[in-house]
N, C-alpha and C positions, 0 to 999 in steps of 0.2 A: 359538166356533171355537177349535180346538186350535192352539197355537203349535208350529211345527216348528223345532227347534233344529238348526242345521247344524254338525255336529262339526268338519268340515274348516275351515270359516271361523273357528270359535272357536280351533282350533289355530293357524291363521295369525295371528290377532290376538294371541294370547298369545306366540307366537314373536317377532313383530315388537316387542311391548312389551318383550321381553327384549333387543332389539337384535340378534337372531340372524339371520344369512343362512341360506337354505335349505341351503347346503353345510355350514355349521358344525352346523346342527341334524341333518343327516343323519349327520355324523361322530359326534355324541353319541348318536344312536340305535343305531349299530352298523355293522359292516362291510358288511352286506347292504343298507344304505341309501345312496341317492344323492340328489342334488338333484332329479332327475327324479321319483323315487319320493316324495319329500316334496311336490313340486308336485302330483302326482296325489292324494296323501293329503288335501291341503288343498282338493280339489274334491269330496270325498266328503261326502254329507249325513250318513251314518251310518258310524261307524268301529267295527270289530270290538273287542270288550272287551279282548283281549290286546294289541292295538296301542294302545288308549287307555291301558292300564296303563303301557306303555313310554313313551309320549309324556308322560303325566302325571309320571312319574318324572323324565324329563329336564327338564321345565318346573318341577319342584318344586311341583306342585299335585296335587289329587285328580282322579281320572277323572270324578267327579261334577261337578266344576267345569266340565269341558269339555262334559259331556252336558247340563248344565242352564243354562249361561250364555247369556243372550240380550242384546240391546242394552241393555235396562233394567238387567239384572244387571251388565253390564260397567260401566255408568255408576256403579252403586252401589258396586262394588268399588273403583273409582278414587276416588270422592267420599268414601266412609266410612273409608278407611284411609290417607289421605294424610299423617297426622301421627303414625303409629304408630312408636315407636322400636325395635321388635324386628326390623327388616328385616335381611336378609342383605346383604352388600355395603356400599358407601359412597355418599355423595352424596345426591342428592335422590330417587332411586328405588331400590327394592329389593323382593325377594320375601320373603314371610313364611312361617313354619311352617304357617299355616293355608291357604296357597295363594293369598293375595291379593297384589295389587301395591300398593306404596306410591309415591305421587308427592307429595313435599313441596313444594307450590306456594309456600308462604311462603319457604322457603329459596331456591328458584329466583328468586322475585321480588326478594329481597334481593341475590342475586348480580347480577341485571340492573341494579338500582339502583346498586350499587357500580361496575359497569362503565360505566354512564352517567356517574357522577361522575368517573371517571378520564378518560373521553373529553372531558367538558366542561372539565376542568382543562387538558388538552393543547390544546384549542381556544382557551381563554382565554389561555394562555401564547403561542401562535402569534399571536394578535391583538395582544397587548402588544408582541411583537417587531416586528410589522409597523408598529404605531403609532410605536414608537421610531425605526424606520428612516425613516418618513415625516417625523417631526419633525426628524431630523437633516438630511434633504434640504431641508426648509423653512428651517432655520436657516442653511444654506450660502448660500441665495439672499438 
């Protein structure tokens, strides 16, 4: 059985991974594009080659990536490229010259651990202050 690739759904996924709203995406596509036109594009199973070229350019990927990406491929893109240092942009995610998305899960995990450590230290400090206050109250009696 032949797999049917839904171009519009792939465009939507890629746009969302970039953190782009439809309005911003429309603006990047050109003056004749609106949020409504992007919404309609994302419902199309097959997108015309010239529009795929434009969309791919804005998303910094190849048109073939949009045409061939399925759920399994999407998972592979994310899984296999999460630790590549050639990403555009900064932080834990970025787009690469080859059109793949990088998600640096290790970096995100370390950021979460650091945040948890800070929260724990603040909680511990508050508990110590509460205990000191209770001890002072007990000493007065």
